[in-house]
C-alpha positions in Angstrom: -57.2 -9.8 -16.6 -55.9 -12.4 -13.9 -54.7 -15.8 -14.0 -57.5 -18.6 -13.9 -57.2 -21.6 -11.7 -58.7 -25.0 -12.8 -58.8 -27.9 -10.5 -59.5 -30.6 -11.9 -60.6 -33.7 -9.4 -63.5 -36.0 -7.8 -65.9 -35.0 -4.7 -64.4 -38.1 -2.6 -61.0 -36.7 -3.2 -59.6 -35.3 -0.1 -56.3 -33.7 -1.8 -59.2 -31.9 -4.3 -60.9 -30.6 -1.4 -57.3 -29.3 0.2 -56.4 -28.1 -3.2 -60.1 -25.8 -3.5 -59.6 -24.7 0.1 -56.4 -23.3 -0.3 -56.6 -21.1 -3.2 -60.0 -20.0 -2.2 -57.9 -19.2 1.2 -55.4 -17.4 -0.3 -57.4 -15.5 -2.6 -59.4 -14.7 0.7 -56.4 -13.4 2.7 -55.4 -11.6 -0.6 -58.6 -10.1 -1.3 -58.4 -11.4 -4.8 -61.3 -12.1 -6.6 -61.8 -15.8 -7.0 -61.0 -17.0 -10.1 -61.6 -20.9 -9.4 -63.3 -23.3 -11.5 -63.6 -27.1 -9.8 -63.9 -29.4 -12.5 -65.3 -33.0 -11.9 -63.9 -35.8 -13.4 -67.2 -37.9 -12.7 -68.9 -36.0 -14.6 -69.3 -35.8 -18.6 -68.3 -31.7 -18.6 -65.7 -32.1 -16.3 -64.0 -35.2 -18.9 -64.2 -33.4 -21.2 -62.6 -30.3 -19.8 -59.9 -33.0 -19.0 -59.2 -33.8 -21.6 -58.9 -30.8 -23.2 -55.9 -30.7 -20.8 -54.9 -34.1 -21.2 -55.7 -34.8 -17.0 -54.7 -38.3 -16.2 -54.0 -37.4 -12.8 -56.4 -35.8 -10.0 -56.0 -33.1 -8.7 -54.5 -31.3 -11.3 -54.0 -27.6 -11.3 -53.4 -25.3 -14.0 -53.1 -21.8 -13.6 -54.1 -19.9 -16.7 -53.7 -16.5 -18.4 -54.9 -15.7 -22.1 -54.7 -19.4 -23.1 -51.8 -19.5 -22.0 -50.9 -21.8 -19.2 -48.7 -20.4 -16.6 -48.0 -23.0 -14.2 -49.6 -26.8 -13.9 -49.3 -29.5 -11.5 -50.7 -33.0 -11.6 -51.4 -35.4 -9.0 -50.3 -33.3 -5.7 -51.3 -30.4 -3.7 -49.1 -27.1 -5.2 -47.6 -25.3 -2.2 -48.9 -21.5 -1.7 -44.9 -20.4 -2.2 -45.2 -22.1 -5.9 -48.6 -20.0 -7.3 -48.7 -17.1 -5.6 -46.1 -14.7 -7.7 -48.8 -15.4 -10.3 -51.4 -13.2 -8.5 -49.3 -10.6 -7.7 
């Protein structure tokens, strides 16, 4: 199973949009299935999922596989070089 990417943010957040776009571009370029989920921290569902991951800053990005967190970034856009090795 491929790792899953969870991005926590808000609709008007430019850094959140940049984070999502970066992963979408990466997955498209490498012909990977897109295991990306965006959680809107202005909704009850987004807040609930964010609470599970103790999200306090946006954007927050979690790469997870089989319930184990492989990497996490809080309050910043991750660099491609920081996450690409999780998808080889």
